[in-house]
KEVEXSE-554516 format. One record per residue: x, y, z of N, C-alpha, C in turn. Coordinates in nm, 4 decimals, decimal comma. Each point is the difference from the previous one (the first is absolute). Example, Ala and Ser with C-alpha at 12.3 -4.5 7.8 and 13.67 -1.06 7.14 Angstrom:
# KEVEXSE-554516
- n_px	n_py	n_pz	ca_px	ca_py	ca_pz	c_px	c_py	c_pz
- 1,3190	-0,5690	0,7800	-0,0890	0,1190	0,0000	0,0900	0,1200	0,0000
- -0,0350	0,1050	-0,0720	0,0820	0,1190	0,0060	-0,0770	0,1090	0,0730
//
This chain:
# KEVEXSE-554516
- n_px	n_py	n_pz	ca_px	ca_py	ca_pz	c_px	c_py	c_pz
- -1,9946	-7,0346	3,2973	0,1138	0,0258	0,0880	-0,0030	0,1458	0,0434
- 0,0119	0,0246	0,1314	-0,0013	0,1342	0,0544	0,1434	0,0512	0,0145
- 0,0139	0,1317	-0,0046	0,1308	0,0627	0,0094	0,0004	0,0961	0,1171
- 0,1210	0,0377	0,0421	0,0114	0,0963	0,1089	-0,0455	0,1379	-0,0445
- 0,0079	0,0256	-0,1285	-0,0446	0,1286	-0,0527	-0,1413	-0,0171	-0,0568
- -0,0973	0,0530	0,0716	-0,1397	-0,0172	-0,0404	-0,0259	0,0616	-0,1369
- 0,0703	0,1081	-0,0306	-0,0201	0,0666	-0,1288	0,0364	-0,0924	-0,1160
- 0,0966	-0,0879	0,0220	0,0395	-0,0946	-0,1050	-0,1130	-0,0987	-0,0257
- -0,0631	-0,0467	0,1065	-0,1154	-0,0892	-0,0159	-0,1106	0,0701	-0,0787
- -0,0193	0,1273	0,0275	-0,1017	0,0766	-0,0729	0,0356	0,0098	-0,1477
- 0,1289	0,0189	-0,0287	0,0448	0,0081	-0,1391	-0,0278	-0,1308	-0,0738
- 0,0320	-0,1108	0,0648	-0,0227	-0,1302	-0,0629	-0,1482	-0,0241	-0,0231
- -0,0826	0,0396	0,0969	-0,1451	-0,0160	-0,0159	-0,0507	0,0861	-0,1157
- 0,0529	0,1196	-0,0130	-0,0409	0,0873	-0,1108	0,0326	-0,0658	-0,1336
- 0,1186	-0,0572	-0,0109	0,0382	-0,0685	-0,1237	-0,0939	-0,1160	-0,0293
- -0,0294	-0,0787	0,1009	-0,0886	-0,1149	-0,0197	-0,1392	0,0446	-0,0416
- -0,0475	0,1061	0,0609	-0,1335	0,0514	-0,0339	-0,0029	0,0514	-0,1438
- 0,1057	0,0658	-0,0423	0,0064	0,0514	-0,1367	0,0025	-0,1140	-0,1017
- 0,0755	-0,1048	0,0318	0,0045	-0,1155	-0,0894	-0,1376	-0,0659	-0,0084
- -0,0671	-0,0123	0,1151	-0,1340	-0,0582	0,0010	-0,0964	0,0853	-0,0820
- 0,0111	0,1315	0,0120	-0,0850	0,0904	-0,0776	0,0258	-0,0174	-0,1488
- 0,1259	-0,0104	-0,0363	0,0353	-0,0171	-0,1408	-0,0519	-0,1328	-0,0531
- 0,0085	-0,1044	0,0819	-0,0527	-0,1302	-0,0404	-0,1497	0,0048	-0,0233
- -0,0718	0,0685	0,0871	-0,1448	0,0128	-0,0148	-0,0353	0,0777	-0,1267
- 0,0755	0,1038	-0,0279	-0,0260	0,0812	-0,1187	0,0287	-0,0779	-0,1287
- 0,1069	-0,0798	0,0024	0,0327	-0,0805	-0,1176	-0,1086	-0,1035	-0,0262
- -0,0517	-0,0615	0,1064	-0,1065	-0,0989	-0,0159	-0,1280	0,0673	-0,0503
- -0,0295	0,1186	0,0498	-0,1174	0,0732	-0,0469	0,0124	0,0328	-0,1488
- 0,1228	0,0352	-0,0419	0,0234	0,0284	-0,1418	-0,0230	-0,1246	-0,0847
- 0,0463	-0,1136	0,0488	-0,0221	-0,1258	-0,0723	-0,1491	-0,0289	-0,0124
- -0,0720	0,0102	0,1100	-0,1440	-0,0274	-0,0027	-0,0718	0,0952	-0,0964
- 0,0413	0,1263	0,0016	-0,0620	0,0964	-0,0880	0,0272	-0,0307	-0,1465
- 0,1235	-0,0379	-0,0293	0,0363	-0,0318	-0,1387	-0,0781	-0,1201	-0,0512
- -0,0143	-0,1027	0,0838	-0,0716	-0,1206	-0,0423	-0,1495	0,0286	-0,0141
- -0,0536	0,0834	0,0874	-0,1421	0,0370	-0,0130	-0,0210	0,0801	-0,1282
- 0,0931	0,0906	-0,0287	-0,0092	0,0786	-0,1229	0,0045	-0,0908	-0,1222
- 0,0836	-0,1022	0,0072	0,0096	-0,0965	-0,1093	-0,1316	-0,0756	-0,0172
- -0,0535	-0,0501	0,1090	-0,1203	-0,0824	-0,0074	-0,1235	0,0766	-0,0426
- -0,0079	0,1276	0,0385	-0,1208	0,0800	-0,0259	0,0182	0,1009	-0,1130
- 0,1150	-0,0059	-0,0663	0,0301	0,0996	-0,1044	-0,0185	0,1420	0,0540
- 0,0494	0,0205	0,1209	-0,0189	0,1280	0,0690	0,1220	0,0894	-0,0243
- -0,0087	0,0815	-0,1030	0,1129	0,0845	-0,0376	0,0321	0,1039	0,1072
- -0,1047	0,0541	0,0641	0,0216	0,1014	0,1034	0,0786	-0,0584	0,1170
- -0,0327	-0,1221	0,0385	0,0725	-0,0637	0,1094	0,1443	-0,0297	-0,0412
- 0,0180	-0,0425	-0,1232	0,1358	-0,0244	-0,0489	0,0834	0,1268	0,0097
- -0,0579	0,1126	-0,0401	0,0721	0,1272	0,0064	0,0308	0,0376	0,1450
- -0,0902	-0,0320	0,0914	0,0220	0,0290	0,1425	0,1174	-0,0811	0,0536
- 0,0079	-0,1280	-0,0394	0,1119	-0,0844	0,0432	0,1313	0,0553	-0,0538
- -0,0001	0,0382	-0,1258	0,1210	0,0539	-0,0625	0,0454	0,1268	0,0718
- -0,0932	0,0889	0,0267	0,0338	0,1258	0,0666	0,0459	-0,0225	0,1440
- -0,0579	-0,1000	0,0649	0,0329	-0,0261	0,1400	0,1392	-0,0552	0,0228
- 0,0667	-0,0442	-0,1058	0,1337	-0,0553	0,0159	0,0982	0,1025	0,0537
- -0,0221	0,1267	-0,0305	0,0902	0,1051	0,0476	-0,0001	0,0080	0,1524
- -0,1145	-0,0237	0,0619	-0,0093	0,0035	0,1465	0,0781	-0,1157	0,0616
- -0,0043	-0,1156	-0,0646	0,0761	-0,1147	0,0497	0,1497	0,0273	-0,0131
- 0,0394	0,0603	-0,1108	0,1408	0,0374	-0,0173	0,0436	0,0966	0,1098
- -0,0895	0,0900	0,0374	0,0329	0,0985	0,1035	0,0222	-0,0669	0,1351
- -0,0770	-0,1050	0,0287	0,0192	-0,0732	0,1249	0,1363	-0,0689	-0,0006
- 0,0379	-0,0569	-0,1140	0,1323	-0,0631	-0,0079	0,1102	0,1027	0,0254
- -0,0130	0,1172	-0,0587	0,0990	0,1060	0,0228	0,0062	0,0378	0,1467
- -0,1157	0,0076	0,0646	-0,0036	0,0331	0,1427	0,0701	-0,1077	0,0825
- -0,0196	-0,1262	-0,0368	0,0669	-0,1094	0,0710	0,1513	0,0104	-0,0183
- 0,0429	0,0262	-0,1222	0,1433	0,0154	-0,0270	0,0604	0,1099	0,0867
- -0,0648	0,1149	-0,0004	0,0528	0,1147	0,0742	-0,0002	-0,0259	0,1509
- -0,1066	-0,0623	0,0485	-0,0094	-0,0258	0,1441	0,1044	-0,1033	0,0422
- 0,0206	-0,1020	-0,0831	0,0998	-0,1023	0,0327	0,1403	0,0591	0,0045
- 0,0316	0,0833	-0,0976	0,1325	0,0640	-0,0028	0,0186	0,0893	0,1229
- -0,1044	0,0733	0,0344	0,0059	0,0856	0,1190	0,0225	-0,0840	0,1250
- -0,0708	-0,1108	0,0110	0,0125	-0,0859	0,1183	0,1403	-0,0579	0,0108
- 0,0545	-0,0438	-0,1110	0,1361	-0,0546	0,0013	0,0995	0,1075	0,0427
- -0,0169	0,1216	-0,0516	0,0931	0,1088	0,0321	-0,0081	0,0407	0,1474
- -0,1210	0,0011	0,0543	-0,0183	0,0466	0,1378	0,0261	-0,1079	0,1045
- -0,0362	-0,1247	-0,0319	0,0059	-0,1066	0,1011	0,1217	-0,0919	-0,0138
- 0,0650	0,0031	-0,1160	0,1146	-0,0875	-0,0255	-0,0306	-0,1445	0,0418
- -0,1039	-0,0600	-0,0545	-0,0393	-0,1355	0,0420	0,1038	-0,1043	-0,0387
- 0,0015	-0,1071	0,0763	0,0934	-0,1095	-0,0243	-0,0775	-0,1312	-0,0126
- 0,0612	-0,0977	-0,0638	-0,0474	-0,1389	-0,0044	-0,1485	-0,0089	-0,0362
- -0,0803	-0,0598	0,0901	-0,1410	-0,0265	-0,0285	-0,0772	0,1280	-0,0311
- 0,0328	0,1079	0,0711	-0,0717	0,1255	-0,0211	0,0249	0,0550	-0,1400
- 0,1230	-0,0072	-0,0450	0,0314	0,0469	-0,1348	-0,0685	-0,0879	-0,1045
- -0,0014	-0,1317	0,0262	-0,0664	-0,0928	-0,0920	-0,1489	0,0316	-0,0098
- -0,0590	0,0403	0,1109	-0,1415	0,0366	0,0017	-0,0263	0,1192	-0,0917
- 0,0836	0,0999	0,0075	-0,0180	0,1203	-0,0805	0,0237	-0,0292	-0,1482
- 0,1062	-0,0725	-0,0292	0,0302	-0,0340	-0,1388	-0,1123	-0,0839	-0,0599
- -0,0590	-0,0885	0,0803	-0,1109	-0,0822	-0,0484	-0,1187	0,0867	-0,0389
- -0,0281	0,1025	0,0795	-0,1104	0,0912	-0,0332	0,0255	0,0683	-0,1339
- 0,1239	0,0417	-0,0242	0,0354	0,0630	-0,1270	-0,0214	-0,0963	-0,1174
- 0,0454	-0,1233	0,0176	-0,0122	-0,0991	-0,1078	-0,1458	-0,0336	-0,0288
- -0,0783	-0,0177	0,1047	-0,1409	-0,0358	-0,0182	-0,0766	0,1148	-0,0658
- 0,0314	0,1233	0,0383	-0,0649	0,1147	-0,0632	0,0289	0,0021	-0,1499
- 0,1231	-0,0326	-0,0367	0,0370	-0,0042	-0,1414	-0,0789	-0,1075	-0,0741
- -0,0185	-0,1149	0,0634	-0,0773	-0,1081	-0,0613	-0,1464	0,0409	-0,0168
- -0,0563	0,0628	0,1022	-0,1400	0,0419	-0,0074	-0,0206	0,1071	-0,1067
- 0,1017	0,0818	-0,0224	-0,0100	0,0990	-0,1078	-0,0118	-0,0694	-0,1349
- 0,0717	-0,1117	-0,0161	-0,0099	-0,0771	-0,1247	-0,1391	-0,0625	-0,0131
- -0,0521	-0,0511	0,1102	-0,1353	-0,0567	-0,0024	-0,1002	0,1058	-0,0459
- 0,0127	0,1200	0,0539	-0,0902	0,1085	-0,0386	0,0168	0,0347	-0,1476
- 0,1231	-0,0057	-0,0488	0,0232	0,0260	-0,1432	-0,0695	-0,1050	-0,0864
- 0,0038	-0,1247	0,0431	-0,0713	-0,1053	-0,0738	-0,1498	0,0299	-0,0033
- -0,0541	0,0433	0,1146	-0,1426	0,0336	0,0048	-0,0315	0,1142	-0,0956
- 0,0868	0,1005	-0,0029	-0,0191	0,1126	-0,0919	0,0022	-0,0482	-0,1457
- 0,0933	-0,0888	-0,0313	0,0086	-0,0507	-0,1370	-0,1221	-0,0838	-0,0373
- -0,0509	-0,0760	0,0973	-0,1224	-0,0774	-0,0248	-0,1157	0,0947	-0,0297
- -0,0098	0,1074	0,0776	-0,1068	0,0981	-0,0224	0,0102	0,0602	-0,1399
- 0,1212	0,0289	-0,0429	0,0185	0,0545	-0,1343	-0,0445	-0,0990	-0,1072
- 0,0419	-0,1245	0,0161	-0,0343	-0,1008	-0,1001	-0,1467	-0,0398	0,0056
- -0,0638	0,0208	0,1151	-0,1424	-0,0358	0,0115	-0,0841	0,0756	-0,1023
- 0,0463	0,1175	-0,0408	-0,0741	0,0814	-0,0967	0,0045	-0,0600	-0,1409
- 0,0893	-0,0989	-0,0172	0,0153	-0,0648	-0,1306	-0,0689	-0,1369	-0,0056
- -0,0534	-0,0435	0,1144	-0,0607	-0,1337	0,0062	-0,1483	0,0176	0,0303
- -0,0751	0,0460	-0,0998	-0,1416	0,0306	0,0207	-0,0924	-0,0863	-0,0848
- 0,0559	-0,0838	-0,0853	-0,0805	-0,0864	-0,0861	-0,0768	-0,1008	0,0853
- -0,1240	-0,0272	-0,0355	-0,0818	-0,0962	0,0747	0,0627	-0,1388	0,0005
- 0,0721	-0,0333	-0,1070	0,0649	-0,1310	-0,0065	0,1104	-0,0153	0,1040
- 0,0403	0,1109	0,0599	0,1072	-0,0045	0,0993	-0,0513	-0,0374	0,1386
- -0,1318	-0,0093	0,0178	-0,0554	-0,0243	0,1335	0,0545	-0,1258	0,0678
- 0,0094	-0,1146	-0,0699	0,0567	-0,1179	0,0667	0,1435	0,0233	0,0490
- 0,0793	0,0702	-0,0807	0,1367	0,0302	0,0407	0,0005	0,0925	0,1211
- -0,0883	0,0981	0,0002	-0,0078	0,0925	0,1127	-0,0309	-0,0737	0,1302
- -0,0877	-0,0989	-0,0075	-0,0342	-0,0766	0,1198	0,1215	-0,0748	0,0542
- 0,0787	-0,0556	-0,0896	0,1195	-0,0728	0,0439	0,1065	0,0958	0,0534
- 0,0081	0,1173	-0,0603	0,0938	0,0995	0,0505	-0,0407	0,0466	0,1395
- -0,1297	0,0090	0,0238	-0,0478	0,0360	0,1341	0,0391	-0,1069	0,1020
- -0,0059	-0,1261	-0,0410	0,0431	-0,1090	0,0885	0,1491	0,0105	0,0294
- 0,0770	0,0306	-0,1022	0,1445	0,0135	0,0187	0,0315	0,1192	0,0895
- -0,0743	0,1095	-0,0183	0,0193	0,1186	0,0837	-0,0317	-0,0297	0,1465
- -0,1029	-0,0815	0,0230	-0,0359	-0,0366	0,1378	0,1122	-0,0777	0,0665
- 0,0612	-0,0913	-0,0743	0,1108	-0,0786	0,0553	0,1202	0,0883	0,0311
- 0,0375	0,0832	-0,0965	0,1159	0,0864	0,0204	-0,0266	0,1028	0,1094
- -0,1212	0,0570	0,0002	-0,0349	0,0976	0,1026	0,0037	-0,0594	0,1387
- -0,0453	-0,1243	0,0126	0,0028	-0,0670	0,1298	0,1436	-0,0191	0,0479
- 0,0900	-0,0336	-0,0910	0,1406	-0,0162	0,0373	0,0611	0,1325	0,0450
- -0,0362	0,1072	-0,0689	0,0507	0,1314	0,0395	-0,0483	0,0349	0,1403
- -0,1289	-0,0229	0,0260	-0,0554	0,0270	0,1330	0,0741	-0,0797	0,1071
- 0,0233	-0,1276	-0,0263	0,0665	-0,0851	0,0980	0,1459	0,0406	0,0199
- 0,0646	0,0415	-0,1079	0,1400	0,0421	0,0115	0,0120	0,1256	0,0855
- -0,0903	0,0953	-0,0222	0,0015	0,1233	0,0793	-0,0349	-0,0314	0,1457
- -0,0923	-0,0929	0,0200	-0,0344	-0,0406	0,1368	0,1188	-0,0689	0,0676
- 0,0728	-0,0821	-0,0767	0,1183	-0,0657	0,0561	0,1010	0,1036	0,0467
- 0,0124	0,1088	-0,0753	0,0900	0,1082	0,0405	-0,0508	0,0689	0,1265
- -0,1297	0,0300	0,0019	-0,0574	0,0725	0,1135	0,0076	-0,0807	0,1287
- -0,0165	-0,1315	-0,0113	-0,0029	-0,0865	0,1186	0,1326	-0,0706	0,0258
- 0,0982	0,0255	-0,0871	0,1333	-0,0628	0,0128	-0,0119	-0,1514	0,0041
- -0,0715	-0,0549	-0,0969	-0,0338	-0,1423	0,0007	0,0732	-0,0742	-0,1129
- 0,1115	-0,0664	0,0306	0,0746	-0,0714	-0,1047	-0,0749	-0,1207	-0,0548
- -0,0860	-0,0597	0,0813	-0,0783	-0,1149	-0,0484	-0,0999	0,0435	-0,1065
- -0,0641	0,1137	0,0219	-0,0928	0,0525	-0,0995	0,0759	0,0402	-0,1265
- 0,1188	0,0526	0,0183	0,0838	0,0348	-0,1153	0,0301	-0,1243	-0,0839
- 0,0301	-0,1092	0,0667	0,0268	-0,1256	-0,0703	-0,1241	-0,0468	-0,0761
- -0,1163	0,0140	0,0625	-0,1252	-0,0415	-0,0646	-0,0280	0,0837	-0,1245
- 0,0368	0,1274	0,0023	-0,0186	0,0857	-0,1172	0,0802	-0,0540	-0,1176
- 0,1248	-0,0359	0,0259	0,0850	-0,0535	-0,1073	-0,0581	-0,1293	-0,0566
- -0,0513	-0,0837	0,0869	-0,0599	-0,1260	-0,0458	-0,1266	0,0256	-0,0808
- -0,0746	0,1048	0,0354	-0,1254	0,0304	-0,0680	0,0184	0,0524	-0,1409
- 0,1211	0,0417	-0,0333	0,0230	0,0536	-0,1341	-0,0151	-0,1068	-0,1080
- 0,0108	-0,1266	0,0373	-0,0154	-0,1077	-0,0993	-0,1373	0,0052	-0,0659
- -0,1032	0,0299	0,0786	-0,1363	0,0064	-0,0548	-0,0124	0,1134	-0,1012
- 0,0661	0,1124	0,0275	0,0005	0,1119	-0,0943	0,0666	-0,0415	-0,1299
- 0,1148	-0,0649	0,0107	0,0736	-0,0415	-0,1200	-0,0811	-0,0986	-0,0839
- -0,0661	-0,0924	0,0672	-0,0776	-0,1012	-0,0712	-0,1163	0,0623	-0,0766
- -0,0724	0,0902	0,0657	-0,1131	0,0642	-0,0669	0,0488	0,0895	-0,1138
- 0,1076	0,0713	0,0222	0,0539	0,0850	-0,1058	0,0378	-0,0834	-0,1223
- 0,0661	-0,1124	0,0219	0,0406	-0,0859	-0,1116	-0,1215	-0,0482	-0,0782
- -0,1074	-0,0327	0,0712	-0,1222	-0,0458	-0,0650	-0,0632	0,1116	-0,0833
- -0,0059	0,1200	0,0571	-0,0561	0,1148	-0,0722	0,0825	0,0297	-0,1247
- 0,1304	-0,0029	0,0152	0,0892	0,0277	-0,1134	-0,0239	-0,1005	-0,1125
- -0,0003	-0,1264	0,0354	-0,0160	-0,1046	-0,1012	-0,1343	0,0120	-0,0714
- -0,1068	0,0185	0,0761	-0,1334	0,0060	-0,0600	-0,0177	0,1266	-0,0847
- 0,0567	0,1112	0,0455	-0,0163	0,1249	-0,0741	0,0788	-0,0024	-0,1305
- 0,1203	-0,0542	0,0055	0,0788	-0,0122	-0,1230	-0,0728	-0,0912	-0,0989
- -0,0581	-0,1076	0,0495	-0,0769	-0,0896	-0,0856	-0,1184	0,0711	-0,0624
- -0,0670	0,0832	0,0779	-0,1140	0,0766	-0,0517	0,0461	0,0964	-0,1090
- 0,1125	0,0650	0,0234	0,0505	0,0976	-0,0970	0,0327	-0,0660	-0,1344
- 0,0445	-0,1244	0,0031	0,0343	-0,0698	-0,1232	-0,1226	-0,0221	-0,0884
- -0,1151	-0,0130	0,0635	-0,1215	-0,0243	-0,0771	-0,0848	0,1231	-0,0222
- 0,0423	0,1151	0,0554	-0,0778	0,1233	-0,0124	0,0953	0,1155	-0,0289
- 0,0531	0,0001	-0,1187	0,1012	0,0993	-0,0365	-0,0527	0,1430	0,0100
- -0,1308	0,0184	-0,0142	-0,0572	0,1345	0,0044	-0,0159	0,0504	0,1428
- 0,0273	-0,0834	0,0995	-0,0171	0,0400	0,1399	0,1315	-0,0043	0,0766
- 0,1089	0,0063	-0,0731	0,1314	-0,0107	0,0626	0,0296	0,1187	0,0907
- -0,0497	0,1187	-0,0360	0,0358	0,1211	0,0746	-0,0428	-0,0082	0,1463
- -0,1305	-0,0190	0,0247	-0,0444	-0,0023	0,1393	0,0538	-0,1217	0,0739
- 0,0173	-0,1127	-0,0706	0,0532	-0,1188	0,0647	0,1450	0,0214	0,0423
- 0,0756	0,0717	-0,0822	0,1390	0,0296	0,0346	0,0066	0,0874	0,1251
- -0,0891	0,0988	0,0083	-0,0049	0,0826	0,1212	-0,0376	-0,0857	0,1209
- -0,0888	-0,0962	-0,0217	-0,0366	-0,0907	0,1088	0,1187	-0,0815	0,0487
- 0,0841	-0,0426	-0,0936	0,1202	-0,0752	0,0375	0,0950	0,0859	0,0829
- 0,0143	0,1263	-0,0378	0,0854	0,0893	0,0772	-0,0554	0,0189	0,1413
- -0,1320	0,0113	0,0110	-0,0619	0,0123	0,1321	0,0278	-0,1245	0,0826
- -0,0132	-0,1169	-0,0615	0,0279	-0,1250	0,0716	0,1441	-0,0023	0,0496
- 0,0920	0,0465	-0,0832	0,1405	0,0012	0,0408	0,0233	0,0960	0,1154
- -0,0657	0,1153	-0,0030	0,0116	0,0938	0,1122	-0,0480	-0,0650	0,1295
- -0,1096	-0,0739	-0,0087	-0,0545	-0,0652	0,1194	0,0932	-0,1101	0,0496
- 0,0595	-0,0727	-0,0932	0,0964	-0,1034	0,0390	0,1204	0,0627	0,0680
- 0,0437	0,1144	-0,0501	0,1138	0,0687	0,0606	-0,0355	0,0536	0,1379
- -0,1261	0,0349	0,0218	-0,0413	0,0421	0,1341	0,0200	-0,1126	0,1007
- -0,0303	-0,1223	-0,0428	0,0257	-0,1146	0,0872	0,1481	-0,0117	0,0320
- 0,0840	0,0232	-0,1001	0,1443	-0,0033	0,0230	0,0426	0,1074	0,0990
- -0,0590	0,1183	-0,0129	0,0364	0,1085	0,0913	-0,0452	-0,0301	0,1429
- -0,1122	-0,0690	0,0143	-0,0431	-0,0414	0,1338	0,1031	-0,0937	0,0624
- 0,0537	-0,0907	-0,0808	0,1030	-0,0902	0,0533	0,1273	0,0770	0,0325
- 0,0293	0,1049	-0,0758	0,1168	0,0817	0,0318	-0,0150	0,0645	0,1373
- -0,1195	0,0521	0,0274	-0,0261	0,0577	0,1321	0,0158	-0,1069	0,1076
- -0,0561	-0,1168	-0,0266	0,0072	-0,1090	0,0981	0,1446	-0,0385	0,0295
- 0,0826	-0,0050	-0,1025	0,1406	-0,0340	0,0195	0,0715	0,1055	0,0828
- -0,0345	0,1262	-0,0225	0,0582	0,1088	0,0800	-0,0404	-0,0149	0,1460
- -0,1280	-0,0287	0,0232	-0,0492	-0,0166	0,1371	0,0701	-0,1171	0,0682
- 0,0126	-0,1095	-0,0714	0,0633	-0,1187	0,0588	0,1430	0,0310	0,0426
- 0,0731	0,0674	-0,0862	0,1384	0,0343	0,0336	0,0052	0,0996	0,1148
- -0,0912	0,0964	-0,0018	-0,0047	0,1012	0,1050	-0,0176	-0,0625	0,1380
- -0,0837	-0,1036	0,0056	-0,0322	-0,0617	0,1285	0,0972	-0,1102	0,0412
- 0,0559	-0,0707	-0,0958	0,0838	-0,1159	0,0337	0,1484	0,0219	-0,0271
- 0,0311	0,0972	-0,0846	0,1391	0,0186	-0,0389	0,0472	-0,1039	-0,1001
- -0,0938	-0,0799	-0,0510	0,0327	-0,1040	-0,0974	-0,0814	0,0195	-0,1274
- 0,0527	-0,0528	-0,1101	-0,0699	0,0076	-0,1271	-0,0939	-0,1195	-0,0148
- -0,1163	0,0253	-0,0571	-0,0877	-0,1115	-0,0341	0,0648	-0,0831	-0,1096
- -0,0129	-0,1323	0,0050	0,0548	-0,0826	-0,1082	-0,0607	0,0383	-0,1335
- 0,0818	-0,0034	-0,1042	-0,0496	0,0316	-0,1342	-0,1059	-0,1006	-0,0408
- -0,1055	0,0529	-0,0644	-0,1051	-0,0846	-0,0541	0,0075	0,0047	-0,1514
- 0,0055	-0,1151	-0,0676	0,0030	0,0024	-0,1465	-0,1283	0,0590	-0,0557
- 0,0136	0,0850	-0,0998	-0,1160	0,0627	-0,0632	0,0063	-0,0307	-0,1482
- -0,0858	-0,0904	-0,0427	0,0019	-0,0419	-0,1390	-0,0861	0,0928	-0,0844
- 0,0460	0,0226	-0,1230	-0,0786	0,0785	-0,0958	-0,0899	-0,0962	-0,0759
- -0,1173	-0,0265	0,0569	-0,0892	-0,0985	-0,0600	-0,0664	0,0514	-0,1267
- 0,0159	0,1298	-0,0303	-0,0632	0,0544	-0,1190	0,0673	-0,0512	-0,1269
- 0,1190	-0,0598	0,0161	0,0705	-0,0514	-0,1184	-0,0504	-0,1368	-0,0407
- -0,0802	-0,0615	0,0858	-0,0471	-0,1346	-0,0285	-0,1088	0,0023	-0,1056
- -0,0113	-0,1092	-0,0748	-0,1060	-0,0124	-0,1015	-0,1314	-0,0368	0,0672
//
């Protein structure tokens, strides 16, 4: 939507570009953390951890720019919703980056050769969650409520794989009491990845509301990890 004040359009584009940049950085952090996990690459893990500060700085810049835009332009209705959505999505992406940082930290504890099968499954889970994050950010960039809806539907695959990993890992821990430490860290990594899928759906829900003014219908989310 174009406005009579061209500077306002520029402000909105700046916000969108910053959110897209933050989304790309969060995904890069996830990829780096998972690579560090798979290759026992401590140096890369440390790089991911250190890089989180830059992502936090982008979120702060988005906050400050949004507040400035609201103060200067006094946006109404759809325009205000657009700005508030950028603020909310930036906050969600900051959480995604925090999960990546935590995965990188825990990757240093999962170096046993017996952990390789678990690492492979965690990489699969990371691919699913990462794909949802990419699609959610794209839905925001392209203002696509249909893609936002597809992101929410895609979270089921993340939940299913996470439940399977949880069940199998807990079963493994019961028979290998001496390997509980690294397996427990693996479970925490799996949970971080599952939460990334949830955060992708949060972004999608924000986009859907931003574009339609309506809330997406609630989707039941079962905790399948409680099943035997």
